[in-house]
N, C-alpha and C positions, 0 to 999 in steps of 0.2 A: 676310777677317777673321773672318767668321762660322764658316767652316770650321775655322780655327785654334782658335777658342773652343770649338767643338764637340769637337774632338780633345782639347783640354785637359781638358774636363769628363769625357770618356770615360777619360782617363788617370788622373785623380784618383779616379774611381769604382773603377777597376781596382785601384789601390793600396789604397784603403780596404777593398775586398772581400778582397784578399789578406791584409791585416793582421787583418781580422776572422776569417778562417779560421785564421790562425796563433795567435790568442789563444784559449786553451782555458780554459773556465770550470772552476774547481775548487771542489768542495764540501768543507766542513770537518766532521770527526768527532772526538769525544772518544775517548781510548784506554780505553774501558770494556769489560767482558766481553761486552757486547751487540754490540760492533763488532769486537773482536779476540780471538783466543785468546791467553791469557797463558801464557807459557812460564816455568816456574820460579816463584820467590817474587817477588811484586811487590805494591806497595801503592798503590791508587788513592785519592788525597786531593786536595782543593782543585782538582779539575779536571784533574789530571795523574797519570800512572802512574810510580811511582818504584821503582827497583831497582838492585842492585849485583852480585849473585852471578854466578858463571860461567855463561854460556850462558842467562841470563835475557833475556826480551824479549817480542816479540809476533809473531803471524802472522795474516794475514787474506787473504781472497779478494775480488776485485772484477771486474766486467765492464766493463773500459775499457782504457785505454792508459797513462795517467800517474798516478802517485801520489807524494805527498810526505810524509815523516815529519819533524816538527819536534822536535828534541831539544835539551835543555839539560844541560850537564855541570856538576857541582859543581867548586869551585876546584881540587880535587886531580885530578879526572878530565880536566881540560884543561890541566894543568900540563905544563911541558916535561920534568920529571923522570919523571912516571908517567901519561902520557895513557891514557885508556881505549881499549881495542882493540875494534872492533866489526866485525860481519859482516852483510851484507845478501844474501839469496838471492832470486832471481827465478825462479819456477816450479821451485824445487828446485835451481837451479844458482847458483853463486857469482856475485854481481853486483858486489860491492865488499867489500874488507877494508881498513880504514884506522884510523888513530889520530886521536882527537878532538884538535883543536888550537885550538879556540875555544869560547867559552861557549855560543853558540847556533848550531845548524847545521840547515839544511834538506837532508835526504837525498832526492834525487829519483830515482825509478825509472821509466824509460820503456821500454815494450815496442815492438817493431816494428809490431805489429798490435793493433788493438782486439779484445778477447775476454776469456775467463775467465782470470785470472791470480792467482797466489798470491805474496805477499811475506812474507818472514821477516826480522825485525830482531833481532839478539841482541848482547849484550855478551860478548865472548869473553875478557876479562881479569877478574881477580877483584875482589871487593868491598873488599879491604884497601886498594886504591889508588883508591877513589872510587866514586861512583854517578852514574847518569843518570836523567833523567826525560823521558818523552815527553809533550809538551804537546798537540799536535794532529796529526791525520792528514788529508791532503787527497787527493782523487781526482777524476777527471773524470767521475764518475758519482754518483748520488744515494744510493748504498748501498754499504757494505762489510760483509762478514760474517766472523765467526770461522771458522777451519777447524775441522772436527769433532774431538771428542776421540778419542784412540786407545783400543783395548780394554784395553791394559795400561799400568800406571803404575809407574815405578821412581824411587826416591829414592836418591841417592848421597851419602854422608857421608864426607868425607876431608880430605886436606891438600894440599900442593903437587902431589903426583902427580895427584890428581883434578882440580886446577886447570889441569893441563898447563903447569906452570911450566917455562920454558925449552925447550919442545918444538921451537921453531924456532931455537934457539941452538946454540952449540958448547960443548964441555966447559969451555973457558977463559972463557966468558962468565959474567957475574953477573946478578943480578935485573933484569929489564926487562919491562914490560907489552908491549913490542913483540914479544918472543919467546914470549909466552903466546898460546895459541890453544885455547880450550876445545873447539872442534870437532874437535880431534885427540886429545882425551882418551879414554882407554879407556872412560870413563863415557858420553860422548856417542855414541861408536861402537857401544857395546853397545845403548844405547837405540834407535839407528837400525836396527840389525839386527833387533830385535824389533818395529819399528814402535810403540814405546812412548813415551808422554809421560814426561817426566823432570823431576826437580828435583835440582839440585846444590847441596849445602851444604858448601862446602870452603874452607879457608883455609891458605895457605902458612905453614909453621912451627908449625901447631897440633897438638895431641896429646890423648890421654885424660887424662893427669895433668899433664905439663909438657914443654915443648920444651927445647932445649939451654940449659944454665945458664951464665951469664957470671960468676957470683959464687959458685958452689958451692951455691946455694940453689934451691929449687923456685920456678918462676915461674907462679903460678896464673892470670895473665892469658892464658897460652897454652894453656889447656885448652878444648877445643871444646864439651863438653857444656853448660856454663853459657850458651853463646850459641846453642844449637840452636833455642831458641824465638824467636829474633830474626829480623828481616828481613835482617840481615847485620851486618857490622862493618867499620869503616874505621880505618886507622892514623892517628895524629897525626904530629907532626914527628919523633918517634923511633920506632925499630923496636919493635913490640909495645906501644907506647902507643896508647891509643884516641883517636880524633879525631872531629871534626864533619864533616858534609857540608854545606858552605856554598853556598847559592844567593843570588841577588840579593834574593829576597823572604823570606829566612829561613834559619836554621841548623837542621839536623836531625841526628839521629844514627841511623844504621841500627841500632846496637846498643840503642837505646832504644825502638825500634818493635817491638812484639810481632807475630809472625807469627800470623795468625788463620785460616789456610786449611786447618787439619788435616782438618776434616770434608769440605771440598770436594775436597781433594787427599789421598785415602786410598790410598797406594801398595799395589800387589800385592806388591811386593818392595822391601826396603831393603838396600842394599849398603854396609857400613861398611868403610872402608879407612883405619884409624888405627893408630898404634903406631910408625911410623918415627921420628917426632920424640921419642917417649918413649925409644926406644933411644939416641938421641943425648944425651938428658938423663942417662941412666944412665952414659954414657961420660964426662960432664963434671962429675960430683960425686965426692966422696970415696968410694973403694971400700968403706969401712966402712959407708956409708949405703945402698948399693945393695940389699941384701937387704930392709931395712925399706921402702924406697921402692917396691920391686917389689911387695910385698904391698899397699901402698896403690894402686898401679896396678891390680892385679887386682881390688881392691874397687871402684875407680872405674869400671872396665869393666863389672862386674856391675851397678852402679847405673845406668849409661847404658842397658844393655839393659832394665832394669826400667822406666826412664823411657819408652823407645820403646814397650814393650809396653803400657803404660797408655794411650798415645795411639792405638796401632794394635793392637787386640786380635787381629786375624786376619791381619795382614801377615806374610809370610815375611821373615826377617832372615838375611842371609848376611854373616858376619864374615870379611873378607879381610885379607891382609897379605903382605909379602915382596918387592915389586917392587924396592925399594932396600935390600934386606938382610933377613935372617931371624933377627936376633940374639935377639929376644924371642918367637919363635914359641911356645915352651913356656909362657910366661907368658900369652899371649893364649889359648891353648888351655885353660889352667887356669881362666882367668876364665870362659870360655864353658861349660866342663864344670861348674864350680861353680854357675853360674846355672841350667843345665839340671837339675842334681841337686836344687837347692832348689825349683824351680818346676814341673818336669815339662814344660816348654815344648818341644814337638816341632817348632816352627816356626823354630828357630834352628839354623843350620849354620855350619861353618867351611870356608874354602878358602884354602890357602896358595899364592900365585902363585909361579911360577918367577921367579928374579931376572932383571932385565934383562940381556940378552946384549950387554955393551959391546964385546966382541971382534968380534961379528958386525955389530952395528948402529951402534957408536959411542955417544956420549952427547950429551944436550942441556946447557943451561946448568947450572953447578954440579953436574955429574954426574947430573942428572935424566934421566928417560927422554925420548928424542927421539921423533919421530913413528912411526918403525918399531917401537920398543919399546912405545909406547902401543898400537899396532895389535896386536902380539903378545899383549899382556895382554888386549886386548879379545877376541881369538879364544879365549883360555883361559877367560875369564869366560863368554862365550857358550856354550861347550861345557859348562861346569859348570852353568849355569842350565838348559840343556836336560836334562842328566842328572838334576839334583835335582828339578826341578819339572815336567818334561815340556813346557816351552814349545817352540814351534817357531820357529826363526829363519827370516826371509824370505830364500829363496834368490835372489830377484831383487835384493836390496840388496847391492851389492858395496862393503863398507866399505873395502876396500883402495884404492879410488879416491877416498876422501874425505880422505885425508891428503896 
């Protein structure tokens, strides 16, 4: 009897010890700049980090094995129609790509061994379809640290091409956040090749002056420059109507939140890729209006360059166009030449991309560039940046493997 009791005690102790070993204590951290590197435009408020733009998120290093990122999606970002698309990288390799399907989610990253590890969490769909916030980060160590800043910084300003709209889709597909993947955008790939920090300010359907017209009139809500100063923008129930970002504890508007990070994020280079939707606008209005509206477009482009120069006195600006058609190349070049002639600004240049090669590569959703065409454009842009500015791309970074 005593022997049996003794064996029972030993067995219970063994089970308790095993459970104790399996239970890992996790320490909690706020998503502040002291704990994580913030990628792209994000706003820390009320204890959480809020963001929506393509490829925005966080990155951090810790000396442990397990970490958990607690994320809340706004009502649009976990909707069945347009769930946010996210990517998690573990030590530089893709760990998970998924669509948000609930309001609150714990994303757990477990490494095989305890040691120094880097975790990256980014939203790879665009802000038009909702925003996310990171509430807490947990790890099995008492400290997490931001990854260091890179030597170069690039900001990309664009439309659906820059958002990687439909990059994983087929030509016959229509809009879906599931086929958006900002890590396959020429912008992201270019930044990676130069080991540069990036900020992507891009919205599908947006323009310098106006996107496609459904009633023959200009649609001022589709001009990007007025929203450049904002944290982002999100659509409402109708296309191109602006909406709220609704969370349980309040309703916010990306487009009502001013971006205040200009001084902290002062890019070495800004790449503008706008004009494609303006060309569609010109196609959908009365031909008698095109000449006058084109002049307004030229003026608005000049004004946008002036606005950027005021914010960034020494930043190089590269104005690009052409991946989905080169219909208004002459008008874009006119705007840039006018600006340079008026200001003497020697830090503004133009580059016209080759059109996507649909015959060779096929197309993504709604005839947008697929992954191969995005990669082709990235290689073009990388070569042009090297030529214009003397930057050196990292030969060890093989962006062909990133798509």
